[in-house]
C-alpha positions in Angstrom: -103.7 -39.4 33.2 -106.5 -37.3 34.3 -106.4 -34.2 32.3 -105.3 -30.7 34.6 -103.7 -27.3 34.6 -101.6 -25.5 36.8 -103.4 -23.5 39.3 -101.6 -20.2 38.4 -103.8 -20.2 35.3 -107.0 -19.8 37.1 -105.7 -17.3 39.5 -104.9 -15.4 35.9 -108.6 -15.9 35.3 -109.1 -14.1 38.9 -106.9 -11.3 37.7 -108.9 -10.8 34.4 -112.3 -10.8 36.4 -111.2 -8.0 39.0 -111.0 -5.8 35.6 -114.9 -6.5 35.2 -115.5 -5.8 39.0 -117.0 -9.6 39.4 -116.1 -11.0 42.7 -113.8 -14.0 41.6 -114.9 -16.2 44.8 -118.1 -16.4 44.1 -117.3 -17.5 40.4 -114.5 -19.6 41.7 -117.0 -21.5 44.0 -119.4 -22.3 41.7 -116.7 -24.0 39.4 -115.6 -25.8 42.6 -112.1 -24.3 42.5 -110.3 -22.7 45.5 -107.3 -21.1 44.6 -106.6 -19.9 48.0 -105.5 -23.2 48.7 -101.9 -23.5 48.3 -101.8 -27.4 48.3 -104.1 -27.3 45.3 -101.6 -27.1 42.9 -103.5 -28.5 39.6 -106.9 -28.0 38.8 -108.9 -30.8 36.7 -109.7 -29.4 33.3 -113.5 -30.1 33.7 -113.5 -27.2 36.4 -111.7 -25.2 34.1 -114.1 -25.5 31.0 -117.0 -24.5 33.6 -115.0 -21.6 35.2 -114.5 -20.1 31.6 -118.1 -20.6 30.9 -119.1 -18.4 34.2 -116.7 -16.1 33.7 -118.1 -15.2 30.0 -121.4 -15.2 31.4 -120.7 -12.7 34.3 -118.4 -10.4 32.1 -120.3 -10.9 28.9 -117.4 -11.0 26.9 -116.9 -14.2 24.7 -113.4 -13.0 23.8 -112.3 -13.5 27.6 -109.3 -15.8 26.7 -107.9 -12.4 24.9 -107.6 -10.7 27.7 -106.2 -13.1 29.6 -103.8 -13.6 27.4 -103.0 -9.7 27.1 -102.3 -9.7 30.8 -100.3 -13.2 30.8 -96.8 -12.9 32.6 -94.0 -15.4 32.7 -94.7 -16.2 36.3 -97.8 -17.8 35.4 -95.6 -20.5 34.2 -93.7 -20.7 37.2 -90.0 -21.5 36.5 -90.7 -22.7 33.2 -91.2 -19.1 32.6 -88.0 -18.0 33.7 -86.3 -20.8 31.5 -88.1 -19.5 28.5 -86.2 -16.2 29.1 -83.2 -17.5 29.8 -83.1 -19.8 26.5 -80.9 -18.9 23.5 -83.9 -17.8 21.2 -87.5 -18.0 20.9 -87.7 -21.2 18.9 -85.5 -22.9 21.8 -87.9 -21.5 24.4 -90.5 -22.5 22.5 -89.1 -26.0 21.8 -88.3 -26.0 25.9 -92.0 -25.1 26.8 -93.2 -27.9 24.4 -91.3 -30.5 26.2 -92.5 -29.4 29.4 -96.0 -28.7 28.6 -97.4 -31.7 30.2 -96.3 -29.9 33.7 -98.5 -27.1 32.6 -101.5 -28.5 30.9 -102.1 -32.4 30.6 -104.5 -31.8 27.8 -101.9 -29.7 25.4 -100.8 -31.3 22.1 -98.7 -28.7 20.5 -96.6 -29.5 17.2 -94.3 -27.4 15.1 -94.6 -27.3 11.3 -92.0 -25.5 9.5 -93.2 -24.1 5.9 -93.0 -21.5 3.2 -94.5 -18.4 3.8 -95.0 -15.1 1.8 -92.0 -13.4 3.0 -89.9 -16.6 3.8 -89.9 -19.7 6.0 -92.5 -19.7 8.8 -92.9 -22.0 11.9 -96.3 -23.0 12.4 -97.3 -23.6 16.2 -100.2 -25.8 15.8 -102.6 -26.1 19.4 -104.6 -29.2 20.6 -104.4 -31.0 17.1 -104.1 -34.5 18.5 -107.2 -34.6 21.2 -109.9 -36.9 20.4 -113.1 -35.1 19.9 -114.5 -36.3 23.3 -111.6 -34.4 24.9 -111.7 -31.4 22.9 -115.4 -30.8 24.0 -114.3 -30.2 27.4 -111.9 -27.2 26.7 -113.8 -24.0 26.5 -113.0 -21.7 23.2 -111.5 -19.3 25.9 -108.8 -21.6 27.0 -108.1 -21.9 23.1 -107.8 -18.1 23.0 -105.5 -18.1 25.8 -103.5 -20.9 24.7 -102.7 -19.1 21.4 -102.4 -15.5 22.6 -100.1 -16.3 25.1 -97.1 -17.5 22.6 -97.6 -13.9 21.3 -97.3 -12.3 24.6 -94.5 -14.5 25.7 -92.3 -13.8 22.5 -92.4 -10.3 22.8 -92.0 -10.3 26.5 -89.1 -12.5 26.2 -87.5 -10.5 22.9 -88.2 -6.9 24.5 -89.6 -6.4 20.7 -92.7 -6.5 19.1 -92.5 -10.0 17.4 -95.6 -9.8 14.6 -97.7 -13.1 13.7 -98.0 -13.7 10.2 -101.3 -15.3 10.7 -103.6 -17.3 13.3 -106.3 -20.3 13.0 -109.0 -21.4 15.0 -111.2 -24.7 14.6 -114.5 -22.7 15.8 -116.0 -19.9 14.0 -115.2 -16.1 14.4 -117.0 -14.2 12.2 -119.0 -12.3 14.9 -115.7 -11.5 16.7 -113.2 -11.3 14.1 -112.2 -7.5 14.5 -111.7 -8.5 18.2 -109.2 -11.4 17.0 -107.3 -9.0 14.4 -107.0 -6.1 17.1 -105.7 -8.6 19.5 -103.2 -10.5 17.1 -102.5 -7.6 14.5 -102.5 -10.2 11.7 -104.8 -11.9 9.6 -107.2 -14.4 11.7 -109.2 -17.7 10.3 -111.9 -19.4 11.7 -113.4 -22.8 10.9 -109.6 -24.1 10.4 -108.6 -27.8 10.8 -106.2 -26.8 13.6 -105.8 -23.9 16.1 -102.3 -22.5 15.6 -100.4 -19.4 14.9 -97.5 -18.9 12.7 -94.0 -16.5 12.8 -91.5 -15.6 10.6 -88.7 -18.1 11.5 -85.9 -15.5 11.2 -87.5 -13.5 14.1 -87.4 -16.8 16.2 -83.9 -17.5 15.7 -82.5 -14.1 16.9 -80.6 -14.4 20.1 -82.7 -13.2 23.4 -81.0 -10.5 25.4 -81.6 -12.6 28.5 -80.0 -15.7 27.4 -77.7 -17.4 30.1 -76.8 -21.1 29.4 -74.7 -21.3 32.3 -77.1 -22.8 34.5 -78.1 -25.7 31.9 -74.5 -26.5 31.8 -74.0 -26.6 35.5 -77.0 -29.1 35.7 -75.7 -31.2 33.3 -72.4 -31.3 34.7 -73.7 -31.9 38.1 -76.0 -35.0 37.5 -74.0 -36.8 35.1 -70.9 -36.9 38.0 -74.0 -37.7 40.4 -75.0 -40.7 37.9 -71.8 -42.1 37.5 -71.3 -42.6 41.1 -74.6 -44.2 41.6 -75.2 -47.9 40.9 -78.9 -47.9 40.3 -81.0 -49.7 38.1 -81.9 -48.7 34.8 -85.5 -47.1 35.6 -84.2 -45.2 38.4 -81.2 -43.4 36.2 -84.2 -42.8 33.9 -86.0 -41.1 36.0 -82.9 -38.9 37.6 -82.1 -37.9 34.0 -85.7 -36.5 33.2 -85.8 -34.6 36.7 -82.5 -33.1 35.8 -84.1 -32.2 32.1 -87.6 -30.6 33.7 -86.3 -29.2 37.0 -85.4 -25.9 35.8 -89.1 -25.6 34.0 -91.0 -26.5 37.2 -90.6 -29.6 39.7 -92.2 -32.7 37.5 -94.6 -34.8 39.2 -94.6 -38.5 39.2 -97.3 -38.6 36.5 -94.9 -36.1 34.1 -92.3 -38.9 34.6 -94.3 -41.7 33.8 -95.8 -39.8 30.8 -92.1 -39.1 29.7 -91.0 -42.8 30.0 -94.2 -44.0 28.2 -95.4 -45.9 30.9 -98.5 -45.6 33.7 -97.7 -44.4 37.4 -98.3 -47.6 38.7 -95.7 -49.3 36.1 -93.2 -46.5 37.0 -93.8 -47.2 40.8 -93.5 -50.9 40.5 -90.5 -50.5 38.4 -89.0 -48.4 41.3 -89.9 -50.9 44.1 -88.1 -53.7 42.5 -84.7 -51.4 42.4 -85.6 -50.4 46.1 -86.5 -46.9 45.3 -89.6 -44.6 45.3 -90.0 -41.2 43.0 -90.0 -38.8 46.1 -87.1 -39.8 47.8 -85.1 -39.8 44.3 -86.6 -35.9 43.5 -85.5 -34.4 46.7 -82.2 -36.4 46.6 -81.3 -34.8 43.3 -83.0 -31.1 44.4 -81.0 -31.2 47.4 -77.9 -32.5 45.6 -77.7 -29.9 43.1 -78.7 -27.2 45.8 -75.5 -28.0 47.5 -73.4 -27.5 44.4 -75.5 -24.4 43.2 -74.8 -22.5 46.6 -71.1 -23.1 46.2 -71.3 -20.7 43.6 -71.0 -17.1 44.6 -72.5 -15.6 41.3 -75.6 -17.7 41.8 -78.6 -15.9 44.4 -80.7 -17.8 46.2 -83.7 -16.8 44.2 -81.9 -18.0 41.0 -81.2 -21.4 42.6 -84.8 -21.8 43.8 -86.5 -21.4 40.4 -83.6 -23.7 38.7 -84.4 -26.9 41.2 -88.4 -25.9 39.8 -89.4 -24.6 43.3 -92.0 -22.0 43.1 -90.5 -19.6 45.5 -87.2 -18.6 47.2 -88.9 -19.4 50.9 -90.2 -22.8 49.7 -86.9 -23.7 48.6 -85.5 -22.3 51.6 -87.9 -24.4 54.0 -87.3 -27.7 51.6 -83.6 -27.4 52.1 -83.5 -26.6 56.0 -85.7 -29.7 56.5 -83.3 -31.9 54.6 -79.9 -30.4 56.1 -81.0 -28.4 59.1 -79.3 -25.7 57.6 -81.0 -22.4 55.6 -79.5 -22.2 52.1 -77.9 -18.9 53.3 -76.8 -20.5 56.1 -75.0 -23.4 53.9 -73.7 -20.8 51.6 -72.1 -19.0 54.2 -70.4 -22.0 56.2 -69.0 -23.1 52.5 -67.6 -20.0 52.0 -65.9 -19.9 55.2 
């Protein structure tokens, strides 16, 4: 699978450039990226490396990834960010993010390590540990800064309070910028380490989040299990449906991501589905519309909540897709069902 990232991440960089009064369009054009094109939902990582390099040159800030991390909001992760906020606790949200990390960035490799710290158990988030050297070269250090810094920002946003890190680790040298790193992370920061990572007190990560809501997850599982029980699909089709159900609240999964989760190539997945008289997009559409109809019958759920639960990027995108399949708008279907 080629290394790509969501187009929302370069849009975050555009926001950073605006702070420095740098015209983003010129920089993005030089990097071969057009973020005004909504159809360009994913960006190759080699172009991202070029974008970071140009952005650093224009802003003269070698720690630009930290600026991007400070501006990060859950919306940049689309519905994955919303699902994180609804998790039981920070550790649960973190594990949910890791399970779907290929949706954000196909180059991401994350491992959680529980260890003893000075003040009790710690959870170390190791970032990019398993990448081959040839692949690591393609990733700009600012991308690593953002990747580590975003965990700290996301934890604080989800918890609604300061969640201090206990340590930050980078594989590259940080001597000349050590103060900038420690100012951002507010904890000891170490360079020239074996891995990139950040550690937190495990006790803080297991506190219940104020925005926790397990209702939609339970509804998903109930509806999908009922749907699977009524279908006479082949083995691969059923596995695809289950994975779609798991990933939809985190963002709409691509066929490449499904193949990755099934430990097979995209071509192999297509061949197996074809042998069962199936293909990926019709399965994805069927699951989304089936779940949408069920959710629209529940008065407590708004159309906006349903849209993000089904992995749509916005309520308007959901409305167009639903009307195309049913000839009714979500609001119209909801009204007819209520009547």
